C-alpha positions in Angstrom: 6.4 5.2 53.2 4.5 6.1 50.5 4.4 4.6 46.9 6.0 7.3 44.8 5.6 4.6 41.5 3.5 6.0 38.7 0.4 4.8 38.3 -2.2 4.6 35.2 -5.8 4.5 35.6 -8.4 5.0 32.5 -11.3 5.9 35.1 -11.1 9.3 37.1 -13.3 10.4 39.8 -12.3 14.4 38.8 -15.2 16.8 38.9 -13.5 18.9 36.3 -12.3 15.9 34.0 -13.6 16.2 30.4 -17.1 15.6 29.5 -17.1 12.1 27.9 -18.6 11.5 24.4 -19.9 7.9 26.3 -22.9 9.1 28.8 -21.8 6.4 31.8 -18.1 5.9 30.3 -15.0 7.9 31.1 -12.3 8.6 27.8 -9.3 7.1 28.1 -7.0 8.8 30.5 -4.0 9.1 32.8 -4.4 12.4 35.2 -1.2 11.8 36.9 1.0 11.1 33.2 -0.4 14.4 32.7 0.6 15.9 35.9 4.3 13.7 35.1 4.7 15.1 31.9 4.2 18.8 33.2 6.3 18.5 35.9 9.6 16.7 33.7 8.3 19.8 31.5 9.0 22.4 34.4 12.4 20.2 35.4 14.0 20.7 31.7 11.4 22.8 29.5 14.2 23.5 26.3 14.7 19.4 26.2 11.4 17.7 27.7 8.8 20.5 25.4 10.7 19.8 21.8 10.7 16.2 22.5 6.4 16.9 22.3 6.6 19.2 20.2 8.0 15.9 17.9 5.4 14.0 19.5 2.9 16.3 18.2 1.9 16.6 21.7 -0.3 19.4 22.2 -2.6 21.1 24.9 -5.1 19.5 22.9 -4.1 16.3 24.3 -4.5 17.0 28.3 -7.9 15.4 29.2 -7.8 18.3 32.0 -8.7 21.8 30.8 -6.6 22.6 33.5 -3.3 20.5 32.8 -4.4 21.4 28.5 -3.9 25.5 29.8 -0.5 24.5 31.7 0.7 23.1 28.7 -0.3 25.5 26.4 1.7 28.4 28.1 4.3 26.2 28.7 4.9 26.2 24.6 4.0 30.0 25.1 6.8 30.5 27.2 9.5 27.9 25.3 8.8 30.4 22.2 9.7 33.4 23.5 12.6 31.4 24.7 11.8 32.5 28.8 13.4 30.2 31.5 11.0 27.7 32.4 9.5 27.2 36.3 6.9 27.3 38.2 7.4 31.5 39.4 7.5 32.3 36.1 4.8 30.0 34.8 2.8 31.7 37.8 3.9 34.9 36.8 2.3 34.4 33.2 -0.7 32.8 34.0 -2.1 35.4 36.4 -0.9 38.1 33.4 -3.9 36.1 31.6 -5.9 36.1 34.1 -5.9 32.4 34.2 -4.0 31.2 37.5 -6.8 30.7 39.4 -8.4 28.4 36.6 -5.8 26.0 37.0 -6.2 26.0 40.6 -3.9 28.6 41.4 0.3 29.0 42.3 -0.5 25.1 45.2 -1.7 23.4 41.7 1.6 24.4 40.2 4.0 23.8 42.9 2.8 20.4 43.7 2.8 19.6 40.1 6.8 20.7 40.0 7.0 18.0 42.7 6.1 15.2 41.4 8.7 14.0 40.3 12.9 14.0 40.9 14.4 13.9 37.1 13.5 14.0 33.3 14.9 9.7 33.3 11.4 8.8 32.5 10.1 11.8 30.5 9.7 9.7 27.3 7.2 7.3 28.3 5.1 10.0 29.8 5.2 11.8 26.3 4.1 8.0 24.6 1.9 7.9 27.3 -0.1 11.0 26.9 -0.1 10.5 22.8 -1.9 7.1 23.1 -4.6 8.0 25.3 -5.5 11.4 23.7 -5.2 9.3 19.5 -7.7 6.5 21.9 -10.2 9.9 22.5 -9.5 11.0 19.3 -10.4 7.5 18.1 -13.7 7.4 20.6 -14.7 10.9 18.9 -14.7 10.3 15.4 -16.3 7.4 15.6 -18.7 8.0 17.8 -19.3 11.5 15.2 -20.2 8.6 12.5 -21.8 7.1 14.3 -24.4 10.2 15.3 -24.0 11.4 11.3 -25.0 7.8 10.3 -28.5 8.3 11.9 -28.8 12.0 10.5 -27.6 11.1 6.7 -30.0 12.8 4.4 -27.7 11.9 1.0 -25.1 11.5 -1.0 -23.8 8.0 0.7 -20.2 7.8 -1.7 -19.1 11.1 -0.4 -20.5 11.0 2.8 -18.7 7.6 3.6 -15.2 8.5 1.9 -15.1 11.9 4.6 -16.1 9.3 7.7 -12.9 7.1 6.2 -10.1 10.3 5.4 -11.6 11.3 9.4 -10.4 8.4 11.1 -7.4 7.9 8.5 -6.5 11.5 9.5 -6.5 10.7 13.6 -4.3 7.7 12.6 -1.6 9.0 10.2 -1.1 11.8 13.0 0.2 9.0 15.8 3.7 9.1 14.1 6.0 12.0 14.3 7.4 13.2 11.5 11.4 14.5 12.5 13.7 16.4 9.9 16.1 14.7 9.2 20.3 15.4 9.5 21.9 16.2 5.9 23.9 13.6 5.9 21.4 11.3 5.3 20.2 12.3 2.4 23.3 13.1 1.2 23.8 9.6 1.6 20.7 8.6 -0.2 21.7 10.7 -2.5 25.5 9.9 -3.4 24.6 6.2 -3.7 22.2 6.8 -6.5 25.3 8.9 -7.9 27.3 5.9 -7.7 25.2 3.8 -9.2 24.7 6.2 -12.2 28.6 6.6 -12.5 28.9 3.2 -12.4 26.5 2.4 -15.1 24.8 -0.7 -13.1 21.2 1.0 -14.6 19.7 0.8 -11.1 16.5 2.0 -11.2 15.9 4.7 -8.3 11.6 4.5 -8.8 9.5 1.4 -10.5 10.7 0.4 -14.0 8.4 0.7 -17.0 10.3 -2.1 -18.4 11.6 0.2 -21.9 15.3 1.4 -21.6 14.5 4.7 -23.5 12.3 5.8 -20.7 13.5 4.3 -18.2 17.4 6.6 -19.4 14.9 9.9 -19.1 12.8 9.5 -16.5 15.5 7.0 -14.1 12.0 5.4 -13.5 8.5 6.1 -12.0 9.4 8.2 -8.8 7.2 7.8 -6.1 4.0 10.0 -5.2 4.4 11.2 -8.6 1.2 11.2 -10.9 1.9 9.9 -14.8 -0.1 10.6 -17.4 0.0 8.3 -20.3 -2.9 10.2 -23.3 -3.2 9.2 -27.1 -6.2 9.0 -29.1 -8.6 6.1 -28.9 -7.5 2.8 -30.5 -3.5 4.0 -30.1 -2.7 1.3 -27.7 -2.6 2.9 -24.3 -4.1 0.2 -22.2 -1.4 -2.1 -23.9 1.5 0.1 -23.6 -0.1 0.3 -19.3 -0.8 -3.1 -19.4 3.5 -3.3 -20.4 4.4 -1.5 -17.9 2.3 -2.9 -14.7 3.4 -6.8 -16.3 7.4 -5.5 -16.0 6.8 -3.7 -12.2 5.3 -6.9 -11.3 7.2 -9.5 -13.6 10.8 -7.1 -13.3 14.0 -8.9 -15.5 16.0 -8.0 -12.0 14.9 -6.1 -9.3 12.0 -6.5 -6.6 8.3 -6.9 -8.3 6.4 -4.7 -6.9 2.0 -4.8 -5.4 0.6 -3.6 -8.5 -3.0 -2.6 -9.0 -4.8 -1.3 -11.6 -8.3 -0.1 -12.1 -9.8 -0.9 -15.7 -13.4 1.4 -15.9 -14.0 0.0 -19.6 -12.3 -3.8 -20.2 -13.6 -6.4 -17.8 -11.0 -8.3 -15.0 -10.9 -11.3 -17.6 -10.5 -9.8 -20.4 -7.2 -7.6 -19.0 -6.3 -11.2 -17.8 -6.3 -12.5 -21.3 -4.3 -9.6 -23.1 -1.9 -9.5 -20.4 -1.7 -13.6 -21.2 -1.6 -12.9 -25.3 1.2 -11.2 -24.9 3.6 -12.3 -22.1 3.1 -15.7 -23.5 3.8 -14.2 -27.5 0.6 -15.8 -28.8 -1.5 -14.1 -31.5 -4.9 -13.9 -29.7 -6.4 -13.6 -33.4 -5.0 -17.3 -34.1 -6.7 -17.9 -30.4 -10.3 -16.6 -30.6 -10.7 -18.6 -34.6 -9.6 -21.8 -32.9 -6.2 -22.3 -34.9 -4.2 -23.1 -32.3 -3.0 -26.6 -32.1 -4.5 -27.7 -27.9 -1.1 -29.5 -27.3 1.5 -27.4 -29.1 4.2 -25.0 -28.2 2.1 -21.8 -27.9 -0.4 -23.4 -25.3 3.1 -24.7 -23.1 4.1 -20.9 -22.8 0.5 -19.7 -22.0 0.6 -22.3 -19.0 4.0 -20.6 -18.1 2.7 -17.3 -18.4 -0.3 -18.5 -16.5 1.7 -19.6 -13.1 3.9 -16.4 -13.7 0.8 -14.3 -12.7 -1.2 -16.8 -10.8 2.5 -15.8 -8.3 2.4 -12.6 -9.2 1.5 -9.3 -6.8 -1.0 -8.3 -9.8 -4.4 -7.1 -8.4 -6.9 -5.6 -10.3 -10.2 -3.6 -10.0 -12.8 -4.2 -12.9 -15.6 -1.8 -11.1 -17.3 0.5 -13.7 -18.6 4.1 -12.5 -16.4 4.5 -10.2 -15.8 7.9 -8.0 -12.8 9.4 -7.3 -13.7 9.0 -3.6 -14.3 5.3 -4.1 -10.7 4.8 -6.1 -9.4 5.8 -3.5 -10.8 4.3 -0.8 -10.8 0.7 -2.6 -6.6 1.6 -3.2 -6.3 2.6 0.4 -7.7 -0.8 1.9 -5.7 -2.7 -0.5 -2.4 -1.3 0.5 -3.2 -1.5 4.0 -3.8 -4.9 3.7 -0.9 -6.2 0.6 1.7 -3.4 0.1 1.3 -1.2 -3.4 4.3 -0.1 -5.0 2.3 1.4 -9.1 -1.3 2.1 -9.5 -2.5 2.5 -13.1 -6.0 3.9 -14.0 -7.7 2.8 -17.3 -8.7 5.7 -17.9 -9.5 9.4 -16.7 -12.8 10.3 -18.4 -14.1 6.8 -17.6 -14.0 7.8 -13.5 -17.6 9.1 -12.0 -18.3 12.9 -10.8 -19.5 13.0 -6.9 -21.6 16.0 -8.2 -22.8 15.4 -12.0 -24.2 18.8 -11.9 -20.9 20.6 -11.6 -19.4 21.4 -15.3 -17.3 18.4 -16.5 -14.0 20.4 -16.1 -14.1 20.8 -13.0 -15.4 16.5 -12.9 -12.0 16.0 -14.7 -9.9 18.4 -12.7 -11.3 16.9 -9.2 -10.7 13.2 -10.0 -7.1 14.5 -11.2 -6.2 16.4 -8.3 -7.9 13.6 -6.1 -5.5 10.8 -8.3 -2.1 13.1 -7.1 -2.9 12.6 -3.7 -3.3 9.4 -3.9 -0.2 9.2 -5.2 1.2 11.6 -2.4 -0.4 9.6 0.5 0.3 6.0 -0.8 3.9 6.7 -1.4 3.4 5.1 -4.7 3.3 6.5 -8.6 0.4 6.7 -10.6 0.2 5.8 -13.9 -3.1 7.3 -15.3 -4.5 6.9 -18.8 -6.1 9.6 -20.2 -7.8 10.6 -23.9 -6.5 13.5 -26.0 -8.7 15.6 -28.1 -8.8 15.8 -32.4 -6.4 18.6 -32.5 -3.7 16.9 -33.4 -4.9 14.7 -36.0 -6.9 17.5 -37.3 -3.9 19.6 -38.2 -2.2 16.7 -38.7 0.8 17.1 -36.2 2.2 15.9 -32.9 0.3 16.2 -30.0 1.3 18.8 -26.9 0.3 19.6 -23.9 -2.5 21.5 -24.7 -4.3 18.7 -26.3 -4.7 16.9 -23.0 -9.2 16.2 -23.3 -11.3 18.1 -20.7 -9.3 19.9 -18.4 -6.4 21.7 -18.2 -5.7 20.5 -14.5 -4.3 17.4 -15.9 -1.4 19.0 -17.6 -1.2 20.9 -13.9 -1.7 17.9 -11.9 0.6 15.8 -13.5 4.4 15.2 -13.0 5.0 13.4 -16.0 2.9 13.6 -19.7 3.4 10.8 -21.5 1.6 10.9 -25.4 2.1 8.2 -27.9 1.2 9.1 -31.0 1.4 7.6 -34.8 5.0 7.5 -36.2 5.9 11.2 -38.2 6.3 9.0 -41.6 3.1 7.8 -40.7 0.1 7.7 -43.4 -2.2 10.5 -43.1 -5.4 8.2 -42.6 -3.3 6.0 -40.4 -5.6 5.9 -36.9 -4.1 3.2 -34.9 -1.0 1.7 -33.3 1.0 0.5 -35.9 5.1 -1.8 -36.3 6.2 1.1 -34.6 5.0 4.5 -32.6 6.2 7.9 -31.1 5.9 7.7 -27.0 6.5 11.7 -26.2 8.0 12.7 -23.1 5.8 15.6 -22.9 6.4 17.3 -19.2 9.1 15.7 -16.7 9.2 18.1 -13.4 12.1 16.9 -12.3 14.1 15.3 -15.4 14.3 16.2 -19.7 11.3 15.9 -22.0 11.6 15.1 -25.5 10.7 11.8 -27.7 11.6 7.8 -28.1 10.3 5.2 -30.3 8.7 2.1 -29.5 8.4 -1.5 -31.4 4.7 -2.1 -31.3 4.0 -6.4 -32.1 0.1 -5.5 -32.8 -0.5 -10.0 -33.4 0.1 -10.0 -29.1 -0.7 -6.4 -28.4 3.1 -5.8 -27.0 5.1 -2.9 -27.1 8.9 -3.7 -26.6 12.3 -1.6 -27.5 12.3 -0.3 -30.6 14.3 -2.6 -32.8 15.3 -1.0 -36.6 
């Protein structure tokens, strides 16, 4: 008796197989696995076809064109809720004049009798999906090689397109299935229980400021948070304090933090963060007025030890485009999972096309950062400049004051505006002992205003105390 066990070959001598992207090589495939899967579909169409759809099996997933045609007709019968069997399939193929193209009724009969049960359907689905993924990777990589030889200009945009194409192929390897309502309901009830018990547990990444966390319940995944202010108001200091709180929280698990600093060097940021956490006056340090063996040095060493172990990464590349920024974030996230990104600041991102109007350049960067938040499933805090209107009119900043593009307001999930205290002198332009933080927009929560205390000597914001 002949051996009926499945055998999966990666090479085939069939003349009707699809052409390979590589000369002299046959792309990875298994005609037997494809036939076994189609046989399972004919045995139990409703169940097996639905599992194929969940695993993202498509007609293009089949190496042999005839198999793809058969699967496409099976999908059509399934969608029309027509009984799936060999006779109905043959009639359907005859109607659209493709029965002879797939090999006639004899070919369908041969496929339908390949296996007696659907017990191994899951294995065949995975095998077909796996080999299709390998072929797609070969196709994308081969196309990239050809495009490299034909490259004419715009290297950053070209590299981003190639990288995104590879990521699109690999991301499709995971099927997305809907969750039954009981799962999100259980998660929601867990959050409600925490709120009712007043445990203060965040559903997102803590900002480090209790009044802000009370409004936002932490920075949520996939959100783009805009932190806007006029120059010298303390945007960078506030963002660094938030990054520190995320990577070195008082309670809860730390998250990986990536800071893109387009304005200051990594060494400058590190110095500021060290002095802020150690509560050391930076001016006295620079003037050499601190004792070498004093308490300040011990605090600085302790802070340095904490930061050296913290999951904080700083990229101080200048003239960074949005595509370069996203590529850097993707690669780092693949090696060291991130939970929080800070971009300082939006208007310094280099345009992909310098000929575009400035408003379109900023809009492109804004959309790219929002896409990054969704792609990596984490909050992205983006610093931005405000125009001079609020200063000229001596009023509280509003959303319309966001500089150079209305798309920032549209793309942002949360907009925070750092402003001078309302009772400050009209000539006041820099951060004072306190500052107003305005939650001007929050897509999924309330808006409002809160106060922060600013310690100028150590460039640190803290919870407001009178």
